[in-house]
One Martini backbone bead per residue (centre of mass of N, CA, C, O) as a GRO file, in nm:
protein
  228
    1GLU     BB    1   6.939  -1.278   5.008
    2ARG     BB    2   6.948  -0.951   5.058
    3GLN     BB    3   7.030  -0.768   5.352
    4THR     BB    4   6.912  -0.498   5.577
    5ASN     BB    5   6.975  -0.327   5.924
    6ASP     BB    6   7.117  -0.005   5.881
    7SER     BB    7   7.016   0.188   5.638
    8ALA     BB    8   7.192   0.115   5.414
    9PRO     BB    9   7.276   0.143   5.103
   10VAL     BB   10   7.187  -0.032   4.803
   11VAL     BB   11   7.398  -0.088   4.516
   12SER     BB   12   7.295  -0.150   4.175
   13GLN     BB   13   7.398  -0.295   3.858
   14PHE     BB   14   7.273  -0.280   3.511
   15GLN     BB   15   7.348  -0.456   3.192
   16PRO     BB   16   7.169  -0.383   2.941
   17VAL     BB   17   6.943  -0.088   2.943
   18LEU     BB   18   6.843   0.065   2.684
   19GLY     BB   19   7.164   0.093   2.613
   20THR     BB   20   7.236   0.105   2.927
   21THR     BB   21   7.264   0.199   3.267
   22LEU     BB   22   7.150   0.056   3.574
   23GLU     BB   23   7.060   0.219   3.887
   24VAL     BB   24   7.004   0.093   4.225
   25ARG     BB   25   6.892   0.267   4.522
   26THR     BB   26   6.856   0.118   4.850
   27VAL     BB   27   6.624   0.153   5.134
   28VAL     BB   28   6.545  -0.038   5.427
   29ASP     BB   29   6.410  -0.186   5.663
   30VAL     BB   30   6.422  -0.378   5.914
   31GLY     BB   31   6.411  -0.690   5.741
   32GLY     BB   32   6.442  -0.605   5.471
   33SER     BB   33   6.454  -0.612   5.096
   34ALA     BB   34   6.630  -0.513   4.826
   35ASP     BB   35   6.554  -0.738   4.627
   36ALA     BB   36   6.249  -0.681   4.620
   37VAL     BB   37   6.274  -0.405   4.492
   38GLU     BB   38   6.440  -0.481   4.242
   39HIS     BB   39   6.234  -0.674   4.123
   40ARG     BB   40   6.018  -0.463   4.065
   41VAL     BB   41   6.187  -0.277   3.888
   42LEU     BB   42   6.279  -0.486   3.670
   43ALA     BB   43   5.999  -0.584   3.582
   44GLU     BB   44   5.904  -0.309   3.475
   45ILE     BB   45   6.132  -0.261   3.273
   46ASP     BB   46   6.088  -0.513   3.103
   47ARG     BB   47   5.800  -0.442   3.017
   48LEU     BB   48   5.875  -0.162   2.882
   49GLU     BB   49   6.092  -0.258   2.685
   50ALA     BB   50   5.881  -0.425   2.511
   51ILE     BB   51   5.766  -0.145   2.404
   52PHE     BB   52   6.025   0.087   2.357
   53SER     BB   53   6.243  -0.056   2.213
   54VAL     BB   54   6.498  -0.011   1.947
   55TYR     BB   55   6.674  -0.291   2.000
   56VAL     BB   56   6.398  -0.450   1.959
   57GLU     BB   57   6.213  -0.597   1.710
   58THR     BB   58   5.962  -0.702   1.911
   59SER     BB   59   5.871  -0.451   1.988
   60GLU     BB   60   5.611  -0.244   1.971
   61LEU     BB   61   5.755  -0.006   1.836
   62SER     BB   62   5.905  -0.159   1.611
   63ARG     BB   63   5.652  -0.280   1.478
   64TRP     BB   64   5.505  -0.016   1.421
   65CYS     BB   65   5.732   0.131   1.258
   66SER     BB   66   5.747  -0.105   1.029
   67GLY     BB   67   5.409  -0.156   0.972
   68ASP     BB   68   5.263  -0.311   1.152
   69ASP     BB   69   4.953  -0.440   1.275
   70VAL     BB   70   4.959  -0.214   1.534
   71GLU     BB   71   4.802  -0.125   1.825
   72PRO     BB   72   4.865   0.101   2.034
   73SER     BB   73   4.907   0.131   2.338
   74GLU     BB   74   4.854   0.337   2.594
   75GLU     BB   75   5.157   0.383   2.656
   76LEU     BB   76   5.257   0.446   2.373
   77ALA     BB   77   5.057   0.677   2.318
   78THR     BB   78   5.154   0.861   2.548
   79VAL     BB   79   5.449   0.902   2.440
   80LEU     BB   80   5.378   0.995   2.155
   81ASP     BB   81   5.222   1.241   2.253
   82ALA     BB   82   5.454   1.378   2.407
   83ALA     BB   83   5.643   1.399   2.161
   84GLU     BB   84   5.457   1.579   1.994
   85ARG     BB   85   5.432   1.815   2.195
   86TRP     BB   86   5.746   1.875   2.214
   87PHE     BB   87   5.786   1.931   1.919
   88GLU     BB   88   5.596   2.182   1.919
   89ARG     BB   89   5.708   2.346   2.169
   90SER     BB   90   6.022   2.337   2.037
   91ASN     BB   91   6.025   2.363   1.726
   92GLY     BB   92   6.199   2.075   1.683
   93ALA     BB   93   6.431   2.027   1.892
   94TYR     BB   94   6.241   1.802   1.949
   95ASN     BB   95   6.278   1.468   1.783
   96PRO     BB   96   6.150   1.145   1.720
   97MET     BB   97   6.319   1.134   1.426
   98ILE     BB   98   6.631   1.099   1.510
   99GLY     BB   99   6.702   0.818   1.384
  100VAL     BB  100   6.791   0.926   1.109
  101ALA     BB  101   7.041   1.084   1.209
  102MET     BB  102   7.181   0.859   1.371
  103ALA     BB  103   7.244   0.674   1.133
  104CYS     BB  104   7.431   0.873   0.992
  105TRP     BB  105   7.638   0.908   1.232
  106ARG     BB  106   7.718   0.614   1.263
  107ALA     BB  107   7.840   0.586   0.980
  108ALA     BB  108   8.047   0.815   1.017
  109ALA     BB  109   8.197   0.694   1.258
  110GLY     BB  110   8.285   0.433   1.110
  111ALA     BB  111   8.440   0.606   0.874
  112GLY     BB  112   8.561   0.891   0.982
  113VAL     BB  113   8.330   1.087   0.851
  114ARG     BB  114   8.169   1.352   0.790
  115PRO     BB  115   7.886   1.459   0.699
  116ASP     BB  116   7.727   1.595   0.461
  117ALA     BB  117   7.559   1.887   0.450
  118LEU     BB  118   7.339   1.799   0.244
  119VAL     BB  119   7.249   1.550   0.398
  120LEU     BB  120   7.160   1.695   0.657
  121ARG     BB  121   6.953   1.878   0.522
  122SER     BB  122   6.774   1.648   0.415
  123ILE     BB  123   6.705   1.534   0.691
  124ALA     BB  124   6.577   1.785   0.812
  125ASP     BB  125   6.348   1.796   0.602
  126THR     BB  126   6.230   1.509   0.654
  127ILE     BB  127   6.189   1.581   0.989
  128ALA     BB  128   5.995   1.845   1.002
  129SER     BB  129   5.776   1.618   1.020
  130LEU     BB  130   5.539   1.405   1.134
  131PRO     BB  131   5.422   1.055   1.075
  132TYR     BB  132   5.219   1.138   1.314
  133ALA     BB  133   4.909   1.117   1.519
  134VAL     BB  134   4.745   1.229   1.824
  135ARG     BB  135   4.395   1.146   1.894
  136GLY     BB  136   4.231   1.057   2.164
  137GLY     BB  137   4.459   0.817   2.201
  138HIS     BB  138   4.501   0.795   1.890
  139VAL     BB  139   4.708   0.648   1.642
  140ARG     BB  140   4.823   0.804   1.337
  141ARG     BB  141   4.953   0.699   1.042
  142GLU     BB  142   5.129   0.924   0.784
  143GLY     BB  143   5.406   0.755   0.754
  144ASP     BB  144   5.736   0.704   0.796
  145CYS     BB  145   5.837   0.542   1.120
  146ARG     BB  146   6.144   0.424   1.127
  147GLY     BB  147   6.282   0.694   1.280
  148ILE     BB  148   6.177   0.634   1.553
  149ASP     BB  149   6.289   0.774   1.880
  150LEU     BB  150   6.200   0.749   2.239
  151ASN     BB  151   6.429   0.765   2.453
  152ALA     BB  152   6.406   1.062   2.566
  153ALA     BB  153   6.108   0.995   2.677
  154ALA     BB  154   6.097   0.693   2.786
  155LYS     BB  155   6.300   0.696   3.016
  156GLY     BB  156   6.137   0.873   3.210
  157TYR     BB  157   5.887   0.696   3.216
  158ILE     BB  158   6.028   0.438   3.322
  159VAL     BB  159   6.143   0.554   3.583
  160ASP     BB  160   5.874   0.632   3.711
  161ARG     BB  161   5.752   0.340   3.707
  162ALA     BB  162   5.978   0.199   3.864
  163LEU     BB  163   5.949   0.364   4.121
  164LEU     BB  164   5.653   0.287   4.174
  165ALA     BB  165   5.707  -0.016   4.201
  166GLY     BB  166   5.912   0.002   4.443
  167ARG     BB  167   5.705   0.147   4.646
  168ALA     BB  168   5.531  -0.121   4.697
  169GLU     BB  169   5.734  -0.192   4.902
  170PRO     BB  170   5.694  -0.191   5.243
  171SER     BB  171   6.018  -0.157   5.334
  172LEU     BB  172   6.056   0.106   5.207
  173VAL     BB  173   6.249   0.422   5.224
  174ASP     BB  174   6.463   0.440   4.973
  175LEU     BB  175   6.478   0.558   4.617
  176THR     BB  176   6.684   0.499   4.319
  177VAL     BB  177   6.652   0.563   3.964
  178ASN     BB  178   6.916   0.504   3.714
  179LEU     BB  179   6.899   0.580   3.353
  180GLY     BB  180   7.151   0.713   3.204
  181GLY     BB  181   7.078   1.006   3.373
  182ASP     BB  182   6.790   0.914   3.449
  183LEU     BB  183   6.640   1.027   3.753
  184ALA     BB  184   6.472   0.901   4.054
  185HIS     BB  185   6.322   1.003   4.376
  186CYS     BB  186   6.253   0.852   4.704
  187GLY     BB  187   6.238   1.000   5.016
  188PRO     BB  188   6.396   1.156   5.304
  189SER     BB  189   6.718   1.186   5.236
  190GLY     BB  190   6.818   1.204   4.964
  191LEU     BB  191   7.035   1.328   4.685
  192LEU     BB  192   7.372   1.349   4.573
  193VAL     BB  193   7.457   1.492   4.259
  194GLY     BB  194   7.703   1.449   4.029
  195ILE     BB  195   7.847   1.667   3.786
  196GLU     BB  196   7.997   1.631   3.502
  197ASP     BB  197   8.262   1.726   3.324
  198PRO     BB  198   8.246   1.768   2.979
  199MET     BB  199   8.572   1.825   2.942
  200GLN     BB  200   8.622   1.578   3.180
  201PRO     BB  201   8.541   1.242   3.118
  202TYR     BB  202   8.640   1.127   3.422
  203ASP     BB  203   8.626   0.925   3.702
  204ASN     BB  204   8.875   1.097   3.864
  205VAL     BB  205   8.698   1.351   3.844
  206PRO     BB  206   8.558   1.594   3.980
  207PRO     BB  207   8.285   1.741   4.013
  208LEU     BB  208   8.151   2.034   3.907
  209LEU     BB  209   7.877   1.964   4.066
  210HIS     BB  210   7.589   1.978   4.288
  211VAL     BB  211   7.271   1.799   4.336
  212GLU     BB  212   6.976   1.804   4.513
  213VAL     BB  213   6.758   1.517   4.558
  214ARG     BB  214   6.399   1.521   4.655
  215GLY     BB  215   6.131   1.376   4.520
  216ARG     BB  216   6.272   1.374   4.231
  217ALA     BB  217   6.401   1.471   3.910
  218LEU     BB  218   6.686   1.391   3.681
  219ALA     BB  219   6.856   1.520   3.382
  220THR     BB  220   7.131   1.428   3.175
  221SER     BB  221   7.351   1.573   2.914
  222GLY     BB  222   7.599   1.475   2.656
  223SER     BB  223   7.906   1.443   2.443
  224ALA     BB  224   8.146   1.307   2.596
  225ARG     BB  225   8.061   0.990   2.573
  226ARG     BB  226   7.890   1.062   2.286
  227GLY     BB  227   8.101   1.156   2.025
  228PHE     BB  228   8.181   1.312   1.670
   0.00000   0.00000   0.00000
């Protein structure tokens, strides 16, 4: 078991987690165990991955989207509700049915040919409204939900819950959970986050700028690492 007695941060990476890399940065009291904190974080992420993952056919979300007779749990209903609200608030700029478009672009990337504009327009029309509604905590399926992908919303939810789980360890001083660019921090020291230059996505290039995060969350996104 890894121990720390000088308040130096212990940084561990795990992958794949929800299709990306998980980084856990931990500082514990003298005699405390970073492993104990990591165990709590990983256990919570494993539990939530079984609910929200679109990469696992047996996850609760995958089974519900495929049409199985599954009554969404309170946690799944919460994130589906948040996705619906942000779809409405953003006038469709955020769309949990993005899985339909992503499948088209993955096929295009594999073939090395951009999708036809008419195909993209058809997809846009198809996902212009959501095939479900959440009312009073109850999820009502109203159409084909197989294109639902909650990663953009669920990652933040999972990071928040994982951070909360890690905070339950009595020896914890400082904790950062970073899931593929969605990160949350707790503790007195704060964290200096380097923002990658999207035009030069190389590990040896200095950050474009830095953002200090203390007791808050930060999410970054861009097409540099995954674009076609």
